[in-house]
N, CA, C and O of each residue as an XYZ file, in Angstrom:
236
protein
N      52.348    -62.644    -78.508
C      53.616    -62.078    -78.737
C      54.779    -62.313    -77.999
O      55.850    -62.683    -78.482
N      54.561    -62.103    -76.875
C      55.511    -62.698    -75.508
C      55.664    -63.698    -75.659
O      56.849    -63.923    -75.905
N      54.849    -64.848    -75.651
C      55.192    -65.871    -75.827
C      56.178    -66.432    -77.027
O      57.199    -67.100    -76.860
N      55.747    -66.095    -77.980
C      56.581    -66.163    -79.251
C      58.407    -65.565    -78.904
O      59.457    -66.066    -79.308
N      58.202    -64.416    -78.076
C      59.931    -63.939    -77.864
C      60.646    -64.920    -76.847
O      61.854    -65.158    -76.822
N      59.611    -65.480    -75.959
C      60.130    -66.473    -74.801
C      60.403    -67.754    -75.327
O      61.251    -68.457    -74.777
N      59.586    -68.274    -76.656
C      60.043    -69.723    -77.081
C      61.280    -69.245    -78.099
O      62.088    -70.151    -78.308
N      61.573    -67.958    -78.780
C      62.593    -67.476    -79.581
C      63.860    -67.747    -78.694
O      64.753    -68.547    -78.975
N      63.794    -66.948    -77.573
C      64.813    -66.645    -76.117
C      65.147    -68.422    -76.117
O      66.215    -68.837    -76.568
N      64.395    -69.093    -75.716
C      64.687    -70.397    -75.183
C      65.408    -71.157    -76.445
O      66.480    -71.750    -76.328
N      64.648    -71.054    -77.702
C      65.445    -71.959    -79.074
C      66.858    -71.360    -79.093
O      67.763    -72.162    -79.322
N      67.177    -70.124    -78.896
C      68.397    -69.511    -78.841
C      69.071    -69.834    -78.193
O      70.184    -70.025    -78.684
N      68.914    -70.120    -76.692
C      69.542    -70.784    -75.401
C      70.143    -71.845    -75.778
O      71.332    -72.096    -75.975
N      68.627    -72.809    -75.907
C      69.072    -74.038    -76.560
C      70.555    -74.284    -77.493
O      71.520    -74.975    -77.165
N      70.355    -73.410    -78.848
C      71.269    -73.848    -79.700
C      72.571    -73.087    -79.424
O      73.600    -73.469    -79.982
N      72.590    -71.955    -78.537
C      73.945    -71.294    -77.849
C      74.509    -73.020    -76.964
O      75.650    -73.480    -77.007
N      73.536    -73.525    -76.385
C      74.307    -74.722    -75.338
C      74.893    -75.666    -76.311
O      76.077    -75.996    -76.248
N      74.000    -76.145    -77.294
C      74.480    -77.043    -78.520
C      75.642    -76.920    -78.848
O      76.455    -77.799    -78.564
N      76.081    -75.523    -79.690
C      77.151    -75.053    -79.861
C      78.613    -75.119    -78.948
O      79.718    -75.470    -79.361
N      78.203    -74.623    -77.449
C      79.439    -74.851    -76.072
C      79.686    -76.128    -76.220
O      80.839    -76.532    -76.375
N      78.322    -77.176    -76.184
C      78.974    -78.707    -75.838
C      79.591    -79.198    -77.318
O      80.550    -79.962    -77.203
N      79.212    -78.894    -78.620
C      80.270    -79.370    -79.757
C      81.570    -78.622    -79.538
O      82.486    -79.439    -79.631
N      81.952    -77.609    -79.327
C      83.169    -77.019    -79.423
C      83.675    -77.952    -77.931
O      84.679    -78.636    -78.129
N      83.186    -78.020    -76.746
C      83.694    -79.168    -75.742
C      84.134    -80.276    -75.919
O      84.934    -80.870    -75.197
N      83.524    -80.729    -77.134
C      83.863    -82.225    -77.934
C      85.019    -82.103    -78.791
O      86.015    -82.826    -78.766
N      84.794    -81.117    -79.555
C      85.843    -81.087    -80.466
C      87.264    -81.036    -79.611
O      88.241    -81.681    -79.992
N      87.286    -80.273    -78.508
C      88.423    -80.115    -77.767
C      88.897    -81.228    -77.750
O      90.016    -81.351    -78.248
N      88.329    -82.240    -77.266
C      88.769    -83.688    -76.614
C      88.936    -84.573    -78.132
O      88.908    -85.804    -78.126
N      89.105    -83.794    -79.382
C      89.085    -84.459    -80.555
C      88.204    -85.233    -81.242
O      88.470    -86.178    -81.985
N      87.238    -84.824    -80.981
C      85.852    -85.410    -81.753
C      85.268    -84.652    -83.151
O      85.059    -83.452    -82.975
N      84.972    -85.158    -84.511
C      84.460    -84.356    -85.268
C      82.844    -84.250    -85.175
O      82.099    -85.002    -84.547
N      82.559    -83.339    -85.811
C      81.003    -83.102    -85.991
C      80.100    -84.424    -85.797
O      79.242    -84.686    -84.954
N      80.669    -85.256    -87.026
C      79.349    -86.190    -87.012
C      79.351    -87.330    -85.801
O      78.413    -88.008    -85.382
N      80.476    -87.301    -85.470
C      81.032    -88.345    -83.820
C      80.391    -87.754    -83.099
O      79.502    -88.363    -82.504
N      80.600    -86.195    -82.838
C      79.425    -85.658    -81.742
C      77.920    -85.841    -81.890
O      77.144    -86.211    -81.008
N      77.681    -85.570    -82.959
C      75.955    -85.805    -83.304
C      75.703    -87.087    -83.070
O      74.619    -87.401    -82.577
N      76.583    -87.963    -83.358
C      76.073    -89.316    -82.941
C      76.154    -89.666    -81.557
O      75.319    -90.374    -80.994
N      77.369    -89.066    -80.901
C      77.273    -89.032    -79.665
C      75.588    -88.266    -78.536
O      74.979    -88.609    -77.522
N      75.531    -87.417    -79.300
C      74.415    -86.870    -79.002
C      73.258    -87.255    -79.143
O      72.275    -86.671    -78.686
N      73.242    -88.610    -80.000
C      71.955    -88.854    -80.784
C      71.246    -87.846    -81.629
O      70.035    -87.655    -81.522
N      71.945    -87.259    -82.397
C      71.292    -86.025    -83.282
C      71.549    -86.641    -84.979
O      72.381    -87.537    -85.124
N      70.905    -86.186    -86.023
C      71.019    -86.898    -87.166
C      72.474    -85.902    -87.760
O      72.726    -84.729    -87.483
N      73.248    -86.850    -88.638
C      74.393    -85.851    -88.814
C      74.475    -84.908    -89.843
O      75.485    -84.437    -90.367
N      72.929    -84.618    -90.144
C      72.452    -83.973    -91.568
C      72.302    -82.370    -90.750
O      72.408    -81.328    -91.396
N      72.083    -82.386    -89.485
C      72.282    -81.213    -88.990
C      70.755    -80.618    -88.698
O      70.661    -79.450    -88.320
N      69.658    -81.363    -88.860
C      68.155    -81.140    -88.787
C      68.009    -80.208    -87.470
O      67.975    -80.710    -86.346
N      67.931    -78.907    -87.679
C      67.570    -78.068    -86.443
C      66.479    -78.074    -85.473
O      66.641    -77.802    -84.284
N      65.376    -78.389    -86.002
C      64.029    -78.792    -85.106
C      64.179    -79.999    -84.313
O      63.803    -80.231    -83.164
N      64.826    -80.753    -85.184
C      65.266    -82.060    -84.589
C      66.045    -82.237    -83.461
O      65.773    -82.902    -82.462
N      66.980    -81.625    -83.687
C      68.202    -81.234    -82.726
C      67.573    -80.433    -81.537
O      67.874    -80.661    -80.365
N      66.912    -79.730    -81.826
C      66.432    -78.771    -80.181
C      65.546    -79.808    -79.921
O      66.532    -80.443    -79.549
N      64.612    -80.605    -79.756
C      63.913    -81.722    -79.425
C      64.623    -82.905    -78.475
O      64.460    -83.357    -77.342
N      65.334    -83.090    -79.393
C      66.397    -84.323    -78.480
C      67.068    -83.489    -77.574
O      66.935    -83.661    -76.362
N      67.713    -82.679    -77.997
C      68.420    -81.861    -76.676
C      67.873    -81.663    -75.626
O      68.502    -81.871    -74.588
N      66.341    -81.134    -75.584
C      65.560    -80.605    -74.784
C      65.484    -81.970    -73.934
O      65.690    -81.854    -72.726
N      65.186    -83.357    -74.488
C      64.780    -84.389    -73.627
C      66.035    -84.801    -72.820
O      65.980    -85.304    -71.697
N      67.243    -84.522    -73.547
C      68.668    -84.945    -72.691
C      68.722    -83.955    -71.342
O      69.102    -84.345    -70.239
N      68.312    -82.732    -71.613
C      68.275    -81.973    -70.212
C      67.409    -82.067    -69.282
O      67.687    -81.585    -68.183
N      66.116    -82.725    -69.500
C      65.167    -83.203    -68.623
C      65.260    -84.200    -68.101
O      64.381    -84.577    -67.326
């Protein structure tokens, strides 16, 4: 149970960080598809895939 809460918290934090990065890049005039391409994410917005790729970029 505690482990699940930790995972949920971690996932929420990663999603929040991805959104921050997207906003930051949007300020620089990039659209979502361009942002996704630069981050190496699929443009379809597959959530799980996005988080896995994002974790790799952090480590």
